[in-house]
LUMKOL-295522 format. One record per residue (C-alpha): chain; residue number from 1; x, y, z. Coordinates in pm, whole numbers, plus 50000, padded with zeros to 5 digits. Layout:
! LUMKOL-295522
 chain resi     x     y     z
     A  NUM     X     Y     Z
...
This chain:
! LUMKOL-295522
 chain resi     x     y     z
     A    1 23725 23725 83659
     A    2 24031 23555 83798
     A    3 24150 23526 84156
     A    4 24449 23366 84326
     A    5 24368 23047 84509
     A    6 24720 22983 84635
     A    7 25084 23081 84578
     A    8 25369 22840 84657
     A    9 25711 23001 84655
     A   10 26029 22932 84851
     A   11 26234 23178 85053
     A   12 26575 23281 84923
     A   13 26873 23132 85101
     A   14 27006 23461 85233
     A   15 27079 23585 85585
     A   16 26869 23904 85588
     A   17 26599 23821 85341
     A   18 26303 23834 85582
     A   19 26149 24070 85836
     A   20 25828 24096 86042
     A   21 25608 24402 86086
     A   22 25427 24426 86420
     A   23 25204 24696 86275
     A   24 25080 24502 85972
     A   25 25125 24149 86115
     A   26 25307 24051 85797
     A   27 25629 23873 85714
     A   28 25802 24002 85401
     A   29 26069 23780 85252
     A   30 26273 23756 84936
     A   31 26149 23483 84703
     A   32 26345 23467 84380
     A   33 26322 23810 84219
     A   34 26001 23894 84407
     A   35 25913 23990 84764
     A   36 25648 23768 84917
     A   37 25403 23884 85182
     A   38 25272 23630 85435
     A   39 25073 23640 85757
     A   40 25213 23347 85959
     A   41 24969 23399 86247
     A   42 24651 23372 86040
     A   43 24428 23073 86109
     A   44 24312 23036 85749
     A   45 24652 22897 85634
     A   46 24625 23086 85306
     A   47 25002 23118 85281
     A   48 25158 23384 85061
     A   49 24916 23675 85015
     A   50 25092 23854 84732
     A   51 25426 23902 84561
     A   52 25589 24239 84489
     A   53 25753 24265 84149
     A   54 26020 24512 84040
     A   55 26362 24360 84106
     A   56 26524 24183 83812
     A   57 26759 23958 84009
     A   58 26744 23768 84338
     A   59 26625 23969 84638
     A   60 26890 23970 84913
     A   61 26765 24190 85199
     A   62 26416 24289 85313
     A   63 26342 24523 85605
     A   64 26031 24696 85736
     A   65 26114 25056 85825
     A   66 26011 25100 86193
     A   67 25722 25332 86279
     A   68 25640 25389 85910
     A   69 25446 25223 85630
     A   70 25763 25165 85424
     A   71 25930 24840 85322
     A   72 26291 24841 85204
     A   73 26447 24579 84975
     A   74 26784 24516 84809
     A   75 26888 24282 84533
     A   76 27160 24137 84316
     A   77 27044 24383 84050
     A   78 27238 24649 84251
     A   79 26922 24845 84336
     A   80 26747 24936 84660
     A   81 26373 24986 84646
     A   82 26129 25147 84887
     A   83 25768 25029 84897
     A   84 25472 25197 85064
     A   85 25188 24988 85205
     A   86 24833 25096 85275
     A   87 24679 25092 85623
     A   88 24539 24739 85572
     A   89 24874 24594 85475
     A   90 24734 24466 85146
     A   91 24825 24717 84876
     A   92 25192 24792 84802
     A   93 25326 25072 84586
     A   94 25685 25123 84471
     A   95 25777 25478 84571
     A   96 26155 25491 84544
     A   97 26451 25326 84371
     A   98 26823 25403 84389
     A   99 27094 25270 84158
     A  100 27385 25419 84350
     A  101 27544 25082 84428
     A  102 27722 24916 84136
     A  103 27735 24571 84294
     A  104 27491 24341 84474
     A  105 27357 24505 84791
     A  106 27419 24229 85044
     A  107 27360 24386 85385
     A  108 27124 24633 85546
     A  109 27066 24790 85889
     A  110 26815 25049 86008
     A  111 26803 25290 86299
     A  112 26464 25445 86367
     A  113 26237 25553 86088
     A  114 26472 25755 85870
     A  115 26831 25629 85881
     A  116 26976 25315 85730
     A  117 27310 25171 85624
     A  118 27367 24955 85316
     A  119 27668 24750 85212
     A  120 27748 24595 84876
     A  121 27969 24321 84733
     A  122 28248 24565 84646
     A  123 28291 24671 85008
     A  124 28117 25008 84969
     A  125 27896 25116 85261
     A  126 27643 25401 85236
     A  127 27432 25591 85488
     A  128 27087 25694 85364
     A  129 26805 25916 85484
     A  130 26439 25829 85415
     A  131 26214 26132 85389
     A  132 25850 26128 85496
     A  133 25753 26109 85128
     A  134 25979 25810 85063
     A  135 26272 25984 84897
     A  136 26615 25824 84949
     A  137 26900 26066 85012
     A  138 27266 25959 85027
     A  139 27437 26107 85333
     A  140 27779 25945 85347
     A  141 27974 25660 85188
     A  142 28293 25481 85292
     A  143 28484 25154 85283
     A  144 28631 24975 85585
     A  145 28952 24853 85419
     A  146 29065 24702 85092
     A  147 28953 24344 85048
     A  148 28685 24364 85319
     A  149 28324 24295 85222
     A  150 28041 24358 85470
     A  151 27817 24065 85564
     A  152 27646 24196 85879
     A  153 27556 24547 85990
     A  154 27400 24699 86301
     A  155 27304 25058 86384
     A  156 27234 25172 86738
     A  157 27132 25511 86874
     A  158 27311 25580 87203
     A  159 27166 25918 87288
     A  160 26999 26204 87108
     A  161 27188 26233 86780
     A  162 27474 25998 86877
     A  163 27497 25668 86689
     A  164 27715 25361 86650
     A  165 27759 25145 86341
     A  166 27895 24792 86388
     A  167 28021 24613 86079
     A  168 28120 24249 86040
     A  169 28227 24074 85727
     A  170 28496 23881 85549
     A  171 28754 23883 85825
     A  172 28755 23808 86197
     A  173 28705 24163 86329
     A  174 28405 24378 86410
     A  175 28453 24742 86313
     A  176 28287 25006 86530
     A  177 28217 25352 86386
     A  178 28074 25648 86573
     A  179 27892 25946 86423
     A  180 27625 26205 86485
     A  181 27308 26224 86280
     A  182 27072 26515 86235
     A  183 26736 26444 86075
     A  184 26646 26794 85960
     A  185 26833 26883 85754
     A  186 26961 26529 85711
     A  187 27336 26504 85762
     A  188 27604 26288 85923
     A  189 27898 26444 86106
     A  190 28195 26347 86322
     A  191 28219 26010 86145
     A  192 28516 25806 86272
     A  193 28630 25451 86334
     A  194 28629 25413 86711
     A  195 28725 25051 86774
     A  196 28814 24720 86613
     A  197 28685 24423 86813
     A  198 28898 24112 86772
     A  199 28807 23765 86893
     A  200 28624 23569 86627
     A  201 28817 23316 86423
     A  202 28613 23335 86101
     A  203 28380 23563 85906
     A  204 28118 23747 86110
     A  205 27766 23672 85981
     A  206 27532 23846 86227
     A  207 27542 24140 86472
     A  208 27252 24250 86695
     A  209 27233 24508 86974
     A  210 27005 24530 87279
     A  211 26976 24775 87568
     A  212 26933 24614 87910
     A  213 26947 24787 88249
     A  214 27131 25089 88115
     A  215 27399 24897 87923
     A  216 27405 24785 87561
     A  217 27473 24421 87479
     A  218 27616 24337 87137
     A  219 27591 23978 87014
     A  220 27796 23865 86716
     A  221 27777 23527 86542
     A  222 28040 23395 86306
     A  223 28141 23103 86091
     A  224 28366 22986 86375
     A  225 28045 22844 86533
     A  226 28068 23078 86831
     A  227 27857 23367 86954
     A  228 28048 23642 87130
     A  229 27883 23894 87361
     A  230 28020 24243 87404
     A  231 27912 24497 87666
     A  232 27886 24864 87578
     A  233 27870 25107 87870
     A  234 27814 25482 87866
     A  235 27938 25767 88084
     A  236 27922 25688 88455
     A  237 27861 25316 88394
     A  238 28209 25277 88248
     A  239 28448 25071 88459
     A  240 28752 25293 88521
     A  241 28951 25045 88732
     A  242 29180 24975 88437
     A  243 29295 25338 88449
     A  244 29454 25290 88794
     A  245 29822 25246 88713
     A  246 29908 25145 89068
     A  247 29686 24840 89052
     A  248 29846 24512 88950
     A  249 29655 24340 88670
     A  250 29763 23993 88565
     A  251 29469 23927 88335
     A  252 29283 24213 88178
     A  253 28980 24231 87952
     A  254 29062 24520 87725
     A  255 28813 24805 87710
     A  256 28784 25006 87390
     A  257 28707 25364 87497
     A  258 28596 25650 87275
     A  259 28375 25958 87276
     A  260 28081 26063 87055
     A  261 28000 26428 87109
     A  262 27939 26452 87484
     A  263 27888 26077 87529
     A  264 28173 25863 87663
     A  265 28165 25499 87554
     A  266 28350 25182 87649
     A  267 28303 24840 87493
     A  268 28457 24512 87603
     A  269 28420 24137 87559
     A  270 28168 23989 87801
     A  271 28098 23622 87723
     A  272 28124 23350 87466
     A  273 27843 23111 87377
     A  274 27928 22764 87245
     A  275 27681 22496 87144
     A  276 27622 22504 86769
     A  277 27800 22258 86543
     A  278 27814 22478 86234
     A  279 27814 22839 86117
     A  280 27600 23090 86304
     A  281 27353 23229 86050
     A  282 27132 23475 86235
     A  283 27076 23625 86582
     A  284 26774 23791 86748
     A  285 26738 23948 87093
     A  286 26428 23904 87307
     A  287 26252 24246 87323
     A  288 26224 24258 87703
     A  289 26442 23983 87853
     A  290 26813 23916 87830
     A  291 26764 23615 87604
     A  292 26917 23548 87263
     A  293 26786 23343 86969
     A  294 27041 23193 86730
     A  295 26992 23010 86400
     A  296 27267 22794 86259
     A  297 27372 22592 85957
     A  298 27358 22285 86182
     A  299 26977 22289 86129
     A  300 26888 22417 86473
     A  301 26766 22730 86645
     A  302 26849 22783 87011
     A  303 26743 23023 87284
     A  304 27019 23125 87526
     A  305 26996 23293 87866
     A  306 27247 23368 88143
     A  307 27242 23147 88448
     A  308 27115 23365 88738
     A  309 27389 23240 88973
     A  310 27702 23194 88765
     A  311 27613 23429 88479
     A  312 27721 23165 88226
     A  313 27506 23162 87914
     A  314 27329 22829 87872
     A  315 27092 22686 87615
     A  316 26732 22717 87729
     A  317 26561 22570 87422
     A  318 26675 22388 87109
     A  319 26446 22346 86807
     A  320 26507 22195 86467
     A  321 26694 21877 86390
     A  322 26996 21687 86512
     A  323 27278 21781 86279
     A  324 27424 21512 86059
     A  325 27776 21540 85926
     A  326 27776 21547 85547
     A  327 27398 21577 85538
     A  328 27231 21716 85229
     A  329 26886 21748 85078
     A  330 26938 21416 84900
     A  331 26982 21238 85233
     A  332 26683 21406 85393
     A  333 26845 21701 85566
     A  334 26732 22057 85514
     A  335 27092 22178 85498
     A  336 27076 22434 85775
     A  337 26879 22744 85866
     A  338 26933 23091 85726
     A  339 26733 23392 85847
     A  340 26526 23376 86165
     A  341 26244 23582 86319
     A  342 26124 23599 86682
     A  343 25767 23726 86697
     A  344 25562 23820 87005
     A  345 25187 23850 86947
     A  346 24871 23772 87146
     A  347 25062 23655 87456
     A  348 25243 23394 87248
     A  349 25591 23361 87102
     A  350 25664 23247 86750
     A  351 25996 23146 86596
     A  352 26030 23135 86219
     A  353 26329 23022 86017
     A  354 26384 22926 85656
     A  355 26592 22633 85542
     A  356 26782 22512 85239
     A  357 26470 22384 85063
     A  358 26305 22728 85073
     A  359 26038 22616 85319
     A  360 25962 22792 85646
     A  361 25947 22631 85986
     A  362 25722 22785 86249
     A  363 25711 22710 86622
     A  364 25477 22865 86878
     A  365 25480 22875 87258
     A  366 25259 23020 87528
     A  367 25514 23006 87808
     A  368 25848 23024 87627
     A  369 25942 22672 87736
     A  370 25711 22432 87552
     A  371 25713 22473 87174
     A  372 25481 22324 86912
     A  373 25559 22319 86542
     A  374 25291 22475 86323
     A  375 25202 22465 85956
     A  376 25409 22704 85745
     A  377 25455 22766 85377
     A  378 25659 22570 85124
     A  379 25761 22622 84765
     A  380 26036 22581 84509
     A  381 26352 22793 84524
     A  382 26438 22770 84154
     A  383 26245 22798 83831
     A  384 25930 22584 83810
     A  385 25971 22406 83477
     A  386 25656 22197 83435
     A  387 25329 22112 83604
     A  388 25027 21895 83536
     A  389 24700 21813 83706
     A  390 24620 21456 83802
     A  391 24376 21259 83589
     A  392 24089 21345 83823
     A  393 24200 21709 83832
     A  394 24221 21715 84212
     A  395 24591 21761 84276
     A  396 24876 21937 84096
     A  397 25225 21799 84035
     A  398 25507 22046 83969
     A  399 25875 22003 83881
     A  400 26150 22255 83945
     A  401 26517 22317 83881
     A  402 26561 22284 84260
     A  403 26558 21906 84192
     A  404 26217 21835 84343
     A  405 25874 21721 84230
     A  406 25596 21851 84456
     A  407 25230 21759 84498
     A  408 24979 22032 84589
     A  409 24620 21965 84693
     A  410 24334 22134 84877
     A  411 24275 22068 85248
     A  412 23900 22009 85268
     A  413 23849 21767 85559
     A  414 23989 21708 85906
     A  415 24133 21383 86033
     A  416 23801 21297 86200
     A  417 23614 21334 85869
     A  418 23454 21669 85948
     A  419 23476 21948 85687
     A  420 23777 22177 85721
     A  421 23690 22543 85689
     A  422 23811 22756 85538
     A  423 23974 22533 85277
     A  424 24336 22598 85183
     A  425 24600 22454 84950
     A  426 24912 22281 85080
     A  427 25202 22071 84967
     A  428 25092 21721 85065
     A  429 25384 21523 84926
     A  430 25728 21560 84775
     A  431 25733 21249 84555
     A  432 26078 21309 84411
     A  433 26392 21462 84565
     A  434 26650 21414 84296
     A  435 27014 21475 84221
     A  436 26935 21638 83887
     A  437 26732 21947 83802
     A  438 26376 21843 83714
     A  439 26240 21953 83376
     A  440 25914 21779 83280
     A  441 25633 21561 83411
     A  442 25325 21372 83290
     A  443 25054 21193 83487
     A  444 24985 20834 83384
     A  445 24698 20789 83631
     A  446 24574 20928 83962
     A  447 24854 20744 84139
     A  448 25134 20723 83884
     A  449 25348 20979 83703
     A  450 25658 20991 83488
     A  451 25918 21267 83505
     A  452 26236 21374 83334
     A  453 26529 21576 83462
     A  454 26857 21699 83325
     A  455 26968 21340 83275
     A  456 26913 21090 82994
     A  457 26661 20882 83186
     A  458 26285 20900 83239
     A  459 26162 20774 83575
     A  460 25817 20646 83667
     A  461 25673 20661 84019
     A  462 25380 20500 84200
     A  463 25190 20649 84490
     A  464 25264 20482 84827
     A  465 24993 20379 85070
     A  466 25090 20645 85322
     A  467 25039 20934 85078
     A  468 24721 20777 84938
     A  469 24566 20763 85284
     A  470 24690 21116 85356
     A  471 24509 21250 85047
     A  472 24201 21047 85133
     A  473 24198 21178 85489
     A  474 24252 21549 85423
     A  475 24155 21598 85058
     A  476 23865 21351 85028
     A  477 24033 21177 84734
     A  478 23896 20826 84721
     A  479 24169 20581 84621
     A  480 24142 20230 84480
     A  481 24373 19936 84537
     A  482 24528 20102 84843
     A  483 24612 19766 84999
     A  484 24824 19677 84696
     A  485 25039 19988 84727
     A  486 25381 19990 84896
     A  487 25362 20152 85237
     A  488 25625 20418 85172
     A  489 25952 20491 84996
     A  490 26303 20592 85096
     A  491 26602 20738 84917
     A  492 26924 20545 84979
     A  493 27230 20746 85077
     A  494 27413 20857 84760
     A  495 27129 20711 84554
     A  496 26895 20866 84297
     A  497 26619 20601 84296
     A  498 26340 20602 84555
     A  499 26298 20246 84682
     A  500 25968 20104 84804
     A  501 25999 20018 85172
     A  502 25832 19683 85111
     A  503 26123 19585 84889
     A  504 26381 19658 85155
     A  505 26182 19468 85414
     A  506 26279 19123 85285
     A  507 26445 18930 85566
     A  508 26645 18611 85549
     A  509 26667 18314 85778
     A  510 27022 18397 85878
     A  511 26924 18740 86011
     A  512 26899 18735 86386
     A  513 26592 18857 86570
     A  514 26745 19189 86675
     A  515 26834 19278 86317
     A  516 26491 19170 86197
     A  517 26315 19387 86454
     A  518 26536 19682 86364
     A  519 26462 19630 85995
     A  520 26088 19615 86056
     A  521 26087 19932 86267
     A  522 26288 20114 86000
     A  523 26050 19990 85732
     A  524 25736 20121 85895
     A  525 25849 20455 86030
     A  526 25751 20668 85728
     A  527 25411 20502 85696
     A  528 25344 20535 86067
     A  529 25451 20900 86078
     A  530 25232 20997 85782
     A  531 24936 20793 85908
     A  532 24948 20967 86247
     A  533 24924 21321 86105
     A  534 24623 21530 86206
     A  535 24705 21813 85962
     A  536 24890 21848 85630
     A  537 25255 21740 85655
     A  538 25525 21974 85784
     A  539 25853 22030 85605
     A  540 26020 21760 85816
     A  541 25761 21508 85694
     A  542 25777 21620 85332
     A  543 26153 21572 85315
     A  544 26159 21223 85459
     A  545 25825 21048 85460
     A  546 25627 21140 85145
     A  547 25857 21010 84871
     A  548 25701 20791 84601
     A  549 25875 20464 84507
     A  550 26033 20453 84166
     A  551 25904 20162 83958
     A  552 26087 20197 83627
     A  553 26362 20376 83438
     A  554 26329 20443 83066
     A  555 26649 20467 82863
     A  556 26722 20563 82505
     A  557 26798 20934 82482
     A  558 27152 21057 82431
     A  559 27115 21392 82606
     A  560 26910 21558 82882
     A  561 26532 21512 82868
     A  562 26332 21821 82760
     A  563 25969 21708 82723
     A  564 25739 21417 82804
     A  565 25371 21340 82751
     A  566 25144 21039 82787
     A  567 24863 20935 82555
     A  568 24502 20966 82679
     A  569 24471 20586 82691
     A  570 24791 20588 82905
     A  571 24951 20314 82695
     A  572 25225 20527 82542
     A  573 25478 20779 82670
     A  574 25652 21010 82423
     A  575 25968 21201 82513
     A  576 26246 21414 82367
     A  577 26591 21541 82463
     A  578 26824 21831 82398
     A  579 26979 21836 82055
     A  580 27177 22043 81809
     A  581 27162 21777 81541
     A  582 26879 21590 81363
     A  583 27014 21260 81498
     A  584 26898 21346 81852
     A  585 26605 21577 81770
     A  586 26373 21278 81772
     A  587 26075 21153 81970
     A  588 26112 20820 82144
     A  589 25793 20638 82239
     A  590 25760 20383 82518
     A  591 25492 20123 82591
     A  592 25375 20165 82953
     A  593 25262 19799 82972
     A  594 25611 19662 82910
     A  595 25818 19980 82966
     A  596 25998 19903 82640
     A  597 26080 20157 82370
     A  598 25890 20112 82045
     A  599 26112 20030 81746
     A  600 25997 20339 81554
     A  601 26177 20666 81629
     A  602 25993 20978 81516
     A  603 26236 21188 81314
     A  604 26212 21514 81123
     A  605 26335 21797 81343
     A  606 26679 21957 81346
     A  607 26696 22113 81693
     A  608 26568 22051 82047
     A  609 26202 21954 82071
     A  610 26044 22190 82322
     A  611 25701 22030 82367
     A  612 25494 21734 82253
     A  613 25124 21668 82310
     A  614 24889 21380 82230
     A  615 24546 21481 82104
     A  616 24244 21426 82332
     A  617 24094 21172 82087
     A  618 24407 20957 82120
     A  619 24480 20970 81745
     A  620 24748 21236 81695
     A  621 25083 21345 81838
     A  622 25192 21708 81794
     A  623 25560 21796 81823
     A  624 25707 22151 81828
     A  625 26073 22247 81819
     A  626 26333 22518 81839
     A  627 26378 22479 81463
     A  628 26051 22679 81417
     A  629 25867 22379 81277
     A  630 25602 22144 81406
     A  631 25533 21787 81305
     A  632 25198 21612 81322
     A  633 25188 21235 81361
     A  634 24897 20992 81350
     A  635 24877 20671 81547
     A  636 24818 20373 81322
     A  637 24813 19996 81334
     A  638 24578 19760 81511
     A  639 24738 19836 81846
     A  640 24795 20208 81771
     A  641 25168 20166 81829
     A  642 25286 20285 81489
     A  643 25306 20646 81378
     A  644 25254 20805 81038
     A  645 25392 21152 80965
     A  646 25104 21363 80838
     A  647 25283 21695 80811
     A  648 25617 21856 80887
     A  649 25524 22223 80878
     A  650 25812 22440 80761
     A  651 25835 22797 80895
     A  652 25529 22754 81114
     A  653 25662 23049 81313
     A  654 25946 23291 81253
     A  655 26108 23217 81591
     A  656 26132 22928 81840
     A  657 25803 22750 81908
     A  658 25775 22724 82287
     A  659 25452 22536 82351
     A  660 25142 22379 82200
     A  661 24804 22237 82298
     A  662 24494 22079 82142
     A  663 24145 22220 82113
     A  664 23865 22023 82285
     A  665 23738 21723 82087
     A  666 23383 21865 82090
     A  667 23511 22158 81886
     A  668 23739 21962 81653
     A  669 23944 21645 81659
     A  670 24230 21800 81465
     A  671 24256 22164 81577
     A  672 24559 22270 81777
     A  673 24745 22583 81887
     A  674 25112 22682 81884
     A  675 25286 22975 82056
     A  676 25626 23120 81983
     A  677 25895 23371 82058
     A  678 25764 23563 81756
     A  679 25478 23683 81985
     A  680 25210 23490 81795
     A  681 24957 23229 81886
     A  682 24839 23036 81581
     A  683 24546 22799 81535
     A  684 24591 22507 81296
     A  685 24381 22220 81170
     A  686 24455 21909 80969
     A  687 24243 21863 80660
     A  688 24192 21492 80591
     A  689 24082 21562 80234
     A  690 24374 21786 80135
     A  691 24614 21585 80352
     A  692 24760 21910 80477
     A  693 24755 22145 80776
     A  694 24567 22472 80744
     A  695 24632 22785 80948
     A  696 24294 22890 81085
     A  697 24393 23206 81273
     A  698 24687 23403 81403
     A  699 24702 23657 81683
     A  700 25002 23874 81772
     A  701 25058 23980 82132
     A  702 25286 24249 82277
     A  703 25558 24004 82383
     A  704 25673 23651 82322
     A  705 25431 23379 82429
     A  706 25596 23102 82628
     A  707 25312 22878 82750
     A  708 24962 22774 82641
     A  709 24692 22533 82753
     A  710 24325 22480 82683
     A  711 24039 22345 82890
     A  712 23966 21985 82799
     A  713 23600 22052 82710
     A  714 23423 22319 82506
     A  715 23231 22583 82701
     A  716 22934 22731 82517
     A  717 23074 22586 82196
     A  718 23411 22759 82239
     A  719 23762 22658 82338
     A  720 23906 22834 82642
     A  721 24279 22902 82604
     A  722 24523 23048 82858
     A  723 24847 23211 82744
     A  724 25158 23293 82947
     A  725 25428 23536 82836
     A  726 25794 23617 82888
     A  727 25719 23889 83145
     A  728 25476 23675 83347
     A  729 25146 23818 83221
     A  730 24858 23576 83163
     A  731 24569 23620 82921
     A  732 24265 23401 82864
     A  733 24105 23377 82520
     A  734 23814 23194 82365
     A  735 23837 23039 82020
     A  736 23507 22998 81840
     A  737 23377 22824 81529
     A  738 23444 23140 81330
     A  739 23816 23086 81398
     A  740 23848 23401 81607
     A  741 24048 23463 81922
     A  742 23845 23669 82169
     A  743 24004 23803 82488
     A  744 23804 23689 82790
     A  745 24029 23798 83072
     A  746 24370 23947 83135
     A  747 24489 23866 83484
     A  748 24572 24164 83703
     A  749 24940 24257 83718
     A  750 24941 24221 84097
     A  751 24853 23851 84090
     A  752 25059 23722 83797
     A  753 25417 23588 83825
     A  754 25713 23824 83818
     A  755 25902 23639 83547
     A  756 25854 23411 83249
     A  757 25559 23170 83255
     A  758 25710 22827 83182
     A  759 25396 22618 83190
     A  760 25018 22648 83224
     A  761 24791 22356 83309
     A  762 24411 22379 83340
     A  763 24233 22118 83552
     A  764 23965 21914 83380
     A  765 23725 21991 83667
     A  766 23459 22257 83601
     A  767 23235 22375 83884
     A  768 22986 22660 83840
     A  769 23176 22770 83529
     A  770 23493 22806 83733
     A  771 23823 22652 83630
     A  772 24136 22574 83828
     A  773 24453 22683 83649
     A  774 24806 22599 83760
     A  775 25094 22823 83650
     A  776 25467 22753 83688
     A  777 25711 23041 83647
     A  778 26080 23126 83639
     A  779 26017 23348 83943
     A  780 26016 23013 84134
     A  781 25642 23028 84208
     A  782 25366 22776 84151
     A  783 25033 22959 84141
     A  784 24679 22824 84140
     A  785 24407 23050 84001
     A  786 24030 23027 83981
     A  787 23899 23141 83642
     A  788 23537 23233 83585
     A  789 23438 23162 83226
């Protein structure tokens, strides 16, 4: 049996990629090529419940269909998909797909339970009807004008059968279309452009409509940093004073008047809202009050309301961060907010918004005035390239192409020392926020790791005191030598190296007292913030206060790093880099005591080395490559710092070898496994007598195998091996003394990643014959499973 312990996955940086269902109490959001389901109001903090897999490219829009059990999604793969959920909100079934659009479907708007409008990157807009069975029927298609691409859509029913469509996009206007819609049989008639609303000075990113006291209020947000309010009146509520030709009008606010069927309409500009410092990303109306929520690229969300006396719209609440000009992830800023949700449940309000790092921020309030930030979910927003458990097997480190290294651990105790129930997994630190995509990682101890990115340098990091105490407080991880650790780390502006705060705290005699006090307060802020936490860190803390100080850089490679591993005695680090020539397809080995490269360079391969692994008994180094060969090296010499080539296996596989691992030492000191694009996993052993490698077994799967790992100890005299494939499927095998692969478990399709498995790492901890397995995937997720063996 296998079950999901936790899923960490970031939200796509799109404007309409999330939506909340009041019926199912679930947030659905686009996460890479999958749709993630999350209950933000649950008290168990379990995070993402499941991921829906079918799209082949990034998910752009997600909407719950009102009053139904349907969920609608669009993607860069040019498809729209309709999902049906069961009454419990747990089981999702794909019931409909349309390929009508030929470009990315970038915008979506719904009206009621059966009508929706979609817009794609070519400018095509389509009206669709959803049947009770989930069939999608095209009703009408059109384009606004040549060169116009829709970014924001809104549909509003004015009266029985009469509708408006408001379209904003890549110019400064809002286009208003009127039409009538019959549900049975489904058809659209009397479709016409009724008005063009001018006023914005840049692209329009969000349009929302609300009915209040008989009138409709339209709010539009644009890249000009302004929110404009428009008032739509019907029939007798229309102001007809502008029709009096005898009346002198010096200043007039133009009304756009039109008719839909028997309904007369007039829309005019009502107010402008200024206060954001950057693009307006998303708008939401309050369901009952005349209040507006706005999210912006200036890293803030604000609630606006009209002053009861003057009618001027003023900011009631501001949440988020103070915007910094030129800020970026590297300098500690989240880079702005994208989509936003305003949820009303259990007499409380909740505001959710996702930022540039993929993490969610969640605020709650009981009275609408005082807001408290709550724990939300975090995760990578690009492919997870490598992961490894700590030496004690209690926390997981993961690297990603989103230029971060993240630390995940289980929350088991409260700040007062009492047990925390139920337990849940969280991101407790972000040790590295880099300027290069991260590729590989290896743990040197429980408080030190080394990582490589798409640069020529390896970097080693030590755990700071603040993070050590955080893990001790909430995860019951007992740390040694805490007092010797630096308090915290910081990333200098325009720098790539995390500096220990203790280093920057050196003061000189010529520094005056004011400067010294300022320096000391700056030095201690991260440590003090982390030490004061009474729950796992929020995204604001992770970005700024949980970095690990960099202690060393390792040079030598000529191209970007591809793989790294450390020996079991933690005295050596082996690494490789990208290569198309034998000159660079080498392994360079470093001594961790001096951080110097050993004179010997391990040669033999022709192309990029994809993976290298030291054997558990500390004697061998296995290297696999894109050249379809593996090389086996033995550590020699009195200090075990020389290497002897035992075997360079030609044609070990017929395609690229992606990964390798060693069998437990109890089973054999020299047995190892390789997996390849040729769909095979092969077991090998080195025969000391014959001085040669022997193929013990070979097993062919249905697709290419991209990742493999084995548990560090034998269980019932067998090796336990987990395999990951190109499609995301995961299978667990045993390998016995008869040299046979026996399938133990194939993880259910619903819980496995939606894309290629890049790395598998099994924790060395075994409790009640249950293993913890970490999986990193190209679908941007990091997943932790419990395996029963």
